[in-house]
C-alpha positions as CSV (number, residue, x, y, z in Angstrom):
1,M,0.0,0.0,0.0
2,T,1.5,3.3,-1.1
3,A,0.4,6.9,-1.0
4,D,0.7,9.4,-3.8
5,P,4.0,11.3,-3.2
6,Q,2.3,14.5,-4.3
7,F,0.2,14.5,-1.2
8,T,2.6,12.8,1.2
9,R,3.4,14.6,4.5
10,T,5.3,13.2,7.4
11,R,3.8,13.7,10.8
12,P,5.1,12.8,14.3
13,A,3.3,9.9,16.0
14,V,0.8,10.8,18.7
15,S,0.8,8.9,21.9
16,E,-2.4,7.2,23.2
17,A,-2.5,9.7,26.1
18,D,-2.4,12.6,23.6
19,N,-5.0,11.0,21.4
20,T,-7.4,10.6,24.5
21,A,-6.7,14.3,25.4
22,A,-7.7,15.3,21.8
23,W,-11.1,13.8,22.3
24,R,-11.6,15.4,25.7
25,T,-10.9,18.8,24.2
26,A,-13.4,18.5,21.4
27,P,-15.0,21.7,20.1
28,Q,-18.3,22.8,21.4
29,A,-21.4,23.3,19.2
30,A,-22.3,26.8,18.1
31,T,-25.7,28.4,18.3
32,V,-27.5,29.1,15.1
33,E,-26.7,32.8,15.5
34,E,-23.0,32.1,16.1
35,H,-22.8,29.8,13.1
36,V,-24.4,32.4,10.8
37,R,-22.1,35.1,12.1
38,A,-19.1,32.9,11.4
39,L,-20.3,32.2,7.9
40,R,-20.8,35.8,7.2
41,A,-17.3,36.7,8.6
42,Q,-15.9,34.3,6.1
43,G,-17.6,36.1,3.2
44,Q,-20.4,33.5,2.8
45,W,-24.1,34.6,2.5
46,A,-26.2,33.3,5.4
47,R,-29.2,34.5,7.4
48,V,-31.2,33.2,10.4
49,A,-34.5,31.8,9.2
50,G,-36.0,30.9,12.6
51,P,-35.1,29.9,16.2
52,R,-33.5,26.6,14.9
53,T,-33.0,27.2,11.2
54,F,-30.9,29.2,8.8
55,W,-30.4,29.8,5.1
56,Q,-26.9,29.4,3.7
57,A,-25.4,29.9,0.2
58,A,-24.8,26.6,-1.6
59,E,-23.4,25.5,-4.9
60,M,-24.3,27.5,-8.1
61,R,-25.3,30.5,-6.0
62,S,-28.4,28.6,-4.7
63,L,-29.7,29.0,-1.1
64,A,-30.3,26.0,1.1
65,L,-32.3,25.8,4.4
66,H,-30.6,24.1,7.3
67,P,-30.8,21.8,9.2
68,E,-32.5,19.5,6.7
69,F,-33.9,17.0,9.3
70,L,-36.3,19.5,10.8
71,L,-38.4,19.3,7.6
72,E,-39.7,22.9,8.1
73,V,-41.6,24.4,5.2
74,P,-40.9,28.1,4.6
75,E,-43.5,30.5,3.3
76,P,-43.5,30.7,-0.5
77,A,-43.8,34.5,-0.5
78,A,-40.8,34.8,1.9
79,I,-38.7,32.6,-0.4
80,R,-39.6,34.7,-3.5
81,R,-38.6,37.9,-1.6
82,M,-35.3,36.4,-0.6
83,L,-34.5,35.2,-4.1
84,W,-35.2,38.7,-5.5
85,R,-33.2,40.3,-2.7
86,V,-30.1,38.0,-3.0
87,C,-30.4,37.5,-6.8
88,S,-30.1,33.8,-6.3
89,P,-31.4,31.4,-9.0
90,L,-33.1,29.1,-6.7
91,A,-33.8,28.0,-3.1
92,T,-34.0,24.4,-1.8
93,Y,-35.4,22.8,1.4
94,V,-36.4,19.4,2.6
95,R,-40.0,18.8,3.6
96,P,-42.2,15.8,4.6
97,P,-43.7,14.0,1.5
98,D,-47.4,14.1,0.9
99,A,-49.8,13.6,-2.0
100,S,-48.8,16.9,-3.6
101,H,-45.1,16.5,-2.8
102,P,-44.1,12.8,-3.4
103,Q,-40.9,11.4,-2.0
104,N,-37.9,12.2,-4.3
105,A,-35.1,11.8,-1.8
106,W,-33.9,10.0,1.3
107,L,-32.6,11.7,4.5
108,Y,-29.9,9.8,6.4
109,V,-29.6,10.4,10.1
110,S,-28.9,8.6,13.4
111,A,-30.6,9.7,16.6
112,D,-29.7,6.6,18.6
113,Q,-28.2,7.9,21.9
114,H,-27.7,4.2,22.8
115,Y,-25.7,3.5,19.7
116,H,-23.4,0.5,20.1
117,L,-21.2,-1.6,17.9
118,D,-23.2,-4.7,18.9
119,K,-26.3,-3.4,17.3
120,L,-24.8,-3.5,13.9
121,K,-24.6,-6.4,11.5
122,R,-21.7,-8.8,11.7
123,T,-19.9,-7.5,8.5
124,V,-20.2,-3.9,9.8
125,R,-18.7,-4.8,13.1
126,R,-15.9,-6.6,11.4
127,N,-15.1,-3.5,9.2
128,I,-15.2,-1.2,12.2
129,R,-12.9,-3.4,14.3
130,R,-10.5,-3.5,11.4
131,A,-10.4,0.3,11.4
132,Q,-10.0,0.4,15.2
133,E,-7.0,-2.0,14.9
134,V,-5.0,-0.2,12.3
135,L,-6.1,3.5,12.5
136,R,-5.9,6.3,15.0
137,F,-8.7,8.8,15.4
138,E,-8.5,12.3,16.7
139,F,-9.8,15.9,16.2
140,L,-7.7,17.9,13.7
141,D,-6.9,21.6,13.8
142,D,-7.1,23.7,10.7
143,E,-3.4,23.6,9.9
144,T,-3.2,19.8,10.1
145,L,-6.2,19.4,7.8
146,R,-4.6,21.9,5.3
147,Q,-1.3,20.0,5.3
148,H,-2.7,16.4,5.2
149,G,-6.2,16.4,3.9
150,A,-5.9,17.1,0.1
151,K,-5.4,13.5,-1.0
152,A,-8.5,12.2,0.7
153,F,-10.6,15.0,-0.6
154,C,-9.4,14.6,-4.2
155,D,-9.7,10.8,-4.2
156,T,-13.3,11.0,-2.8
157,R,-14.5,13.6,-5.3
158,T,-13.0,11.7,-8.2
159,R,-14.4,8.4,-6.9
160,V,-17.9,9.7,-7.0
161,G,-17.4,10.8,-10.6
162,L,-16.8,14.6,-10.2
163,S,-14.2,16.7,-11.9
164,D,-13.4,19.0,-8.9
165,G,-11.1,16.5,-7.1
166,T,-8.3,19.1,-7.2
167,V,-6.0,20.7,-4.7
168,A,-7.6,24.1,-5.5
169,A,-11.1,22.8,-4.7
170,F,-9.8,21.3,-1.5
171,C,-8.3,24.7,-0.5
172,R,-11.6,26.4,-1.1
173,M,-13.3,23.8,1.1
174,H,-10.7,24.1,3.8
175,A,-11.1,27.9,3.9
176,A,-14.7,27.4,4.8
177,H,-13.7,25.6,8.0
178,V,-11.1,28.1,9.3
179,A,-12.1,30.0,12.5
180,N,-15.7,28.8,12.5
181,P,-16.9,27.8,16.0
182,G,-19.5,25.5,14.6
183,R,-17.1,23.4,12.5
184,A,-14.8,20.5,13.5
185,V,-12.8,17.8,11.7
186,V,-12.1,14.2,12.9
187,G,-9.2,12.4,11.2
188,A,-8.2,8.7,10.8
189,W,-4.4,8.3,10.7
190,A,-2.6,5.3,9.2
191,G,0.9,6.0,10.6
192,D,1.8,9.5,9.3
193,Q,-0.8,9.4,6.5
194,L,-4.3,10.9,6.9
195,A,-6.3,7.9,5.6
196,G,-9.6,9.8,5.9
197,Y,-11.4,12.5,7.7
198,V,-14.9,13.7,8.4
199,T,-15.9,17.4,8.5
200,L,-18.7,18.3,11.0
201,S,-21.0,21.2,11.4
202,L,-21.9,21.4,15.1
203,V,-24.9,23.6,15.8
204,D,-27.1,23.5,18.8
205,D,-27.6,19.8,19.6
206,W,-27.0,18.3,16.1
207,A,-24.1,17.5,13.8
208,E,-23.9,17.2,10.0
209,I,-21.0,15.3,8.6
210,Y,-19.2,14.8,5.3
211,I,-16.6,12.0,4.9
212,Y,-13.5,11.8,2.7
213,A,-11.0,8.9,2.4
214,Q,-7.9,8.1,0.4
215,D,-8.2,5.3,-2.2
216,A,-5.0,3.7,-1.0
217,F,-6.4,3.1,2.5
218,L,-10.0,2.0,1.7
219,S,-9.1,-1.5,2.7
220,E,-8.4,-0.2,6.2
221,R,-12.1,0.9,6.4
222,P,-11.5,4.5,7.5
223,V,-15.1,5.5,6.6
224,N,-16.6,2.8,8.8
225,G,-14.3,3.8,11.7
226,L,-15.0,7.5,11.3
227,I,-18.7,7.0,11.4
228,D,-18.5,4.8,14.4
229,H,-16.3,7.3,16.3
230,V,-18.6,10.2,15.5
231,F,-21.8,8.3,16.4
232,D,-20.3,7.1,19.7
233,Y,-18.8,10.4,20.7
234,F,-21.6,12.8,19.7
235,L,-24.7,10.6,20.2
236,V,-23.7,8.4,23.2
237,Q,-21.1,10.5,25.1
238,R,-22.2,14.1,24.2
239,R,-25.9,13.2,24.0
240,F,-26.4,15.1,20.8
241,R,-30.0,15.0,19.5
242,L,-29.0,13.8,16.0
243,V,-26.1,13.2,13.5
244,S,-27.0,13.8,9.9
245,L,-25.3,12.4,6.8
246,G,-27.4,14.5,4.5
247,V,-29.8,13.6,1.7
248,S,-29.5,11.3,-1.2
249,S,-27.9,12.7,-4.4
250,I,-30.1,14.5,-6.9
251,Q,-27.8,13.7,-9.8
252,E,-29.3,11.4,-12.3
253,E,-26.1,9.4,-12.9
254,S,-24.5,8.8,-9.5
255,N,-23.6,6.0,-7.1
256,A,-26.7,7.0,-5.0
257,A,-27.9,3.4,-4.8
258,G,-24.6,2.2,-3.4
259,L,-24.3,5.1,-0.9
260,H,-27.9,4.5,0.2
261,A,-27.1,0.8,1.0
262,F,-23.9,1.8,2.8
263,K,-25.5,4.4,5.0
264,R,-28.3,2.0,6.0
265,Y,-25.6,-0.7,6.5
266,V,-23.7,1.5,9.0
267,G,-26.7,2.2,11.2
268,C,-28.4,5.3,9.6
269,E,-32.2,5.7,9.5
270,C,-33.3,6.3,5.9
271,R,-36.2,8.7,6.1
272,P,-38.3,9.4,3.0
273,V,-38.5,13.1,2.2
274,H,-39.4,15.5,-0.6
275,R,-36.6,17.9,-1.7
276,A,-38.2,21.1,-2.9
277,F,-36.7,23.5,-5.4
278,V,-38.1,27.1,-5.8
279,F,-36.7,28.9,-8.8
280,H,-36.3,32.6,-9.1
281,P,-39.5,34.1,-10.7
282,L,-37.5,35.1,-13.8
283,L,-36.1,31.6,-14.2
284,A,-39.2,29.6,-13.4
285,P,-40.6,29.7,-17.0
286,F,-37.4,28.0,-18.1
287,A,-37.7,25.1,-15.7
288,N,-39.2,22.9,-18.3
289,S,-38.6,19.7,-20.3
290,L,-36.7,21.5,-23.1
291,T,-34.2,22.9,-20.7
292,L,-33.8,19.5,-19.0
293,W,-33.1,18.0,-22.5
294,G,-30.5,20.6,-23.1
295,L,-28.8,20.0,-19.8
296,R,-28.7,16.3,-20.4
297,C,-27.1,16.9,-23.8
298,L,-24.4,19.1,-22.2
299,R,-23.9,16.3,-19.6
300,G,-23.2,14.0,-22.5
301,F,-20.3,16.2,-23.6
302,W,-19.0,16.9,-20.1
303,P,-20.1,13.9,-18.0
304,R,-17.9,14.8,-15.0
305,H,-18.7,18.5,-14.8
306,P,-20.2,19.0,-11.3
307,E,-22.3,22.0,-12.1
308,I,-23.9,20.5,-15.2
309,R,-24.6,17.2,-13.3
310,K,-26.1,19.1,-10.4
311,A,-28.2,21.4,-12.6
312,A,-29.6,18.5,-14.6
313,G,-30.4,16.7,-11.4
314,I,-32.1,19.7,-9.8
315,L,-34.4,20.2,-12.8
316,A,-35.1,16.5,-13.1
317,A,-36.1,16.4,-9.4
318,H,-38.2,19.5,-9.8
319,R,-40.1,17.9,-12.6
320,G,-40.4,14.5,-10.9
321,A,-38.1,12.8,-13.4
322,N,-35.1,11.8,-11.2
323,P,-34.3,8.2,-10.2
324,M,-34.2,7.5,-6.5
325,P,-32.4,4.7,-4.6
326,Q,-34.8,1.8,-3.6
327,D,-34.7,0.8,0.1
328,T,-34.2,-2.9,-0.6
329,R,-33.1,-5.3,2.1
330,D,-30.5,-7.9,1.5
331,S,-30.7,-10.8,3.9
332,S,-27.1,-11.7,3.2
333,E,-26.0,-8.8,5.3
334,E,-27.2,-10.4,8.5
């Protein structure tokens, strides 16, 4: 097993005592107001939407309502005013499905404050124990992530079929985590190599996570180990209300089915939801089948372009034409 020399950094070994101390000094969650202020201080657009929710700028200048698991439905008139004020092309939020808003996505969460390895299937337990045997887990500071995290980021983005698995894209992502009281990172070390890491948004009593891992270390199961550590620490020890792994991909051509199976496999609840998209009034007339056809044609020329893939997926979901992972159960997993 070798690591790409472009991304290789040497790092002194950390003792078991130091590793335990790193977990004891874990960052505290921010309030919604603190989180929004930190985002604004970094130059990102954000605003408080309610006592527990906030709007945040997302990809392609869109606006997304957080946290997704609350399933709050904002007033349509308020969304339209916000889109005019911010000059954003669209806003998105997650709501409960009903007859008028059929399920078009899955929400992946764990709220089990009694989470334990023994509750998981045998294959999951084996993979987590493999990670615990060969990897070391600890919170990372901003500088450590900057120096060691690029390879895991690039490998992950490339592995899911996107073209932004670059050092420049990693640096932009890293900049969003600097000096934000509501952000944290947990790393999985294989010797002096950062085999994988998970970024966390910690707000009020919930956490939202995104996971990255190097291709060269996937056999060491860093993703399984990171999820287990986060669930145990934040749900069991810190008594967080919930940890969210986000919603299923809206892209029409993705590994959404595989990711769905994996997230259920590691102990997530798969909650059916409707992901709503509200277009700016000037763009709404163009959210039609002809535009979707054009985007799909563009995707044929640039199949790995993240914005084209995302735009086609958004419009397909808006028109009820996107595929969705089926929640099938495989008895062989027992």
